[in-house]
C-alpha positions in Angstrom: 211.3 244.2 -105.8 209.2 247.4 -106.0 211.1 251.0 -106.5 211.7 253.2 -103.4 208.5 256.1 -102.3 209.3 259.5 -101.8 207.9 260.3 -98.6 204.6 261.4 -99.5 203.9 258.0 -101.6 204.4 256.3 -98.7 201.5 257.7 -96.9 199.4 256.9 -99.3 200.4 253.5 -100.0 200.5 253.4 -95.7 196.8 254.1 -95.9 196.7 251.7 -99.0 197.7 248.8 -96.8 196.0 249.2 -93.7 192.7 249.3 -95.4 192.9 246.8 -97.0 194.5 244.4 -94.7 192.1 245.1 -92.3 189.5 244.3 -95.2 188.0 248.2 -95.9 187.2 249.4 -99.4 190.3 251.8 -100.5 190.8 255.1 -99.9 188.6 258.1 -101.9 191.1 260.4 -103.7 190.0 262.9 -101.3 191.3 261.0 -98.5 194.6 260.9 -100.2 194.6 264.7 -101.0 193.6 265.0 -97.3 196.7 262.7 -96.0 199.3 264.8 -98.1 197.9 267.8 -98.3 196.9 268.4 -102.1 193.6 269.2 -103.0 193.0 268.7 -106.6 191.7 264.8 -107.6 194.4 264.9 -110.3 197.5 264.8 -107.5 195.6 261.8 -105.8 195.0 259.8 -109.3 198.9 260.6 -110.4 200.4 259.4 -106.5 198.2 255.7 -107.3 200.1 256.2 -110.9 202.8 256.5 -109.1 202.7 253.5 -106.8 201.6 251.2 -110.1 204.5 252.1 -111.7 206.9 251.7 -108.6 205.2 248.5 -108.7 203.5 248.7 -104.8 200.0 248.0 -105.9 197.9 247.0 -108.8 194.0 249.1 -110.3 191.4 247.5 -112.2 188.4 250.9 -112.1 187.8 251.6 -108.5 189.9 248.3 -107.0 193.4 248.2 -106.1 195.3 245.3 -104.8 198.7 245.1 -103.0 201.4 243.6 -105.2 204.3 243.0 -102.6 204.5 239.1 -102.9 203.4 238.7 -98.7 200.3 240.9 -99.3 199.1 240.0 -102.7 196.4 237.6 -101.3 194.3 239.7 -98.7 192.1 236.4 -97.2 195.3 234.8 -96.2 196.5 237.5 -94.1 195.9 235.8 -89.9 194.9 238.1 -87.1 195.3 238.6 -83.7 192.7 240.1 -81.4 193.5 242.7 -79.5 191.5 244.5 -76.5 190.3 248.4 -77.2 191.0 250.4 -73.6 188.5 253.0 -73.0 188.8 255.5 -70.4 191.1 254.5 -67.4 190.1 254.0 -64.2 192.0 256.1 -61.4 194.2 253.2 -59.6 193.2 250.4 -62.6 196.0 248.6 -64.5 195.4 250.3 -68.3 193.9 246.2 -68.8 191.2 246.1 -66.2 188.6 244.7 -67.3 186.4 247.5 -66.3 188.5 249.8 -69.2 188.4 247.2 -72.1 185.1 248.0 -74.4 185.8 245.7 -77.2 188.6 243.6 -79.5 189.5 244.1 -82.8 191.2 241.8 -84.9 194.6 243.5 -86.0 196.7 241.7 -89.2 199.7 240.1 -87.8 201.5 242.4 -90.7 201.0 245.4 -87.8 200.4 243.8 -84.2 203.7 241.0 -85.5 203.9 237.9 -82.9 206.4 237.5 -80.1 204.9 241.1 -78.5 202.0 241.8 -76.6 199.6 245.1 -77.9 196.7 246.7 -77.0 194.7 249.4 -78.7 193.6 253.0 -76.8 191.3 255.9 -78.1 193.0 258.9 -78.2 191.3 262.1 -76.8 191.9 265.6 -77.5 194.0 267.3 -80.3 197.6 267.4 -78.6 198.9 264.9 -81.4 197.0 265.8 -83.9 199.8 266.7 -86.2 201.6 263.6 -85.5 201.7 259.7 -87.8 201.8 256.5 -87.4 202.5 255.1 -90.4 201.4 257.6 -92.6 197.9 257.9 -90.6 197.4 261.1 -88.5 196.6 260.9 -84.8 193.1 262.6 -84.7 190.8 262.9 -82.0 188.7 260.0 -81.3 192.2 257.8 -83.4 192.2 254.3 -82.5 196.1 253.9 -81.8 197.4 250.1 -82.0 200.1 250.2 -79.1 203.0 247.2 -78.6 203.3 247.2 -74.9 207.0 248.1 -72.9 208.1 250.2 -70.2 210.6 251.8 -72.1 211.2 253.7 -75.3 213.4 255.5 -77.3 213.7 259.6 -77.6 211.5 260.4 -80.7 209.0 257.6 -80.2 205.5 258.1 -79.3 204.1 256.6 -76.2 201.5 255.9 -74.3 202.5 257.1 -70.7 200.4 256.2 -67.2 200.7 260.0 -65.2 198.6 260.0 -62.2 196.5 256.8 -63.3 195.8 258.9 -67.0 197.1 257.9 -69.9 198.5 260.2 -72.0 200.2 260.3 -75.9 202.5 261.8 -76.2 206.5 261.6 -78.3 208.8 260.5 -75.6 212.4 262.4 -74.0 214.4 262.4 -71.9 217.3 264.6 -70.7 219.0 263.8 -67.9 216.8 263.1 -65.2 213.8 264.5 -66.6 211.6 263.3 -68.9 209.7 265.3 -71.6 206.5 264.2 -73.5 205.9 266.2 -76.4 202.9 267.5 -78.3 202.3 267.4 -81.4 200.0 269.8 -82.8 197.8 272.5 -84.9 196.7 274.3 -81.4 198.6 275.5 -78.3 199.7 272.1 -76.3 202.5 272.5 -73.6 204.8 269.8 -73.4 204.9 267.3 -70.0 207.4 267.8 -67.9 208.4 264.9 -65.3 211.1 263.3 -62.7 208.8 260.8 -61.6 205.8 258.9 -61.3 205.4 258.7 -65.6 205.3 255.4 -66.2 205.5 253.7 -69.8 202.3 251.4 -70.6 203.8 251.2 -74.6 204.8 252.4 -77.8 202.8 253.3 -80.8 203.3 251.5 -83.7 199.9 252.2 -85.6 196.7 253.8 -86.2 193.6 252.0 -87.2 191.9 253.4 -90.4 188.9 255.9 -89.3 185.8 253.4 -91.0 187.0 252.1 -87.9 186.9 254.3 -85.2 183.5 255.0 -86.5 182.6 251.4 -86.0 183.4 250.8 -82.9 182.1 254.4 -81.8 183.8 257.5 -80.2 
């Protein structure tokens, strides 16, 4: 069994895993440093060495493969087509045909069987310090959302408020629902007592390569 990882190495592993299961290239040292807040290329190399020593990856030059048994053969990973939702039209259900931009194949390791999912492009910077699976939610990020109409405190949700979708951290206090941002900029929480409809919980953020591939 692989050894336990510290938090920063968990984020690096999640980044590598998310890219490989989508058939994308391994992250660069600069991308790893951007994720961990370091600047030296050596810091990124050391993170990869720790992951390899702990039994999570195997390196061969610039190539990396996952060594967890269920992930060894990336070609065998099954996918499911998940709809990408664009701008939400007023009065339209979030998955109305008018809102759909594309469908994106997502690994069933992320979009687990037994649930329904959609993808939503995030607009703005109100969640740019929040992470899902070790990847930050930036302006333009594509977030994988598991459809459900309820959430636990602390979960990142997609909520529909007056026909507009927003991504925030969910908190319920007595009869109030508080939708909190997590941002490097000044954003105020949204406090509601009604007209807040949970559409789902964020369970992943797709790699930046896909943000560019599917436009912004």
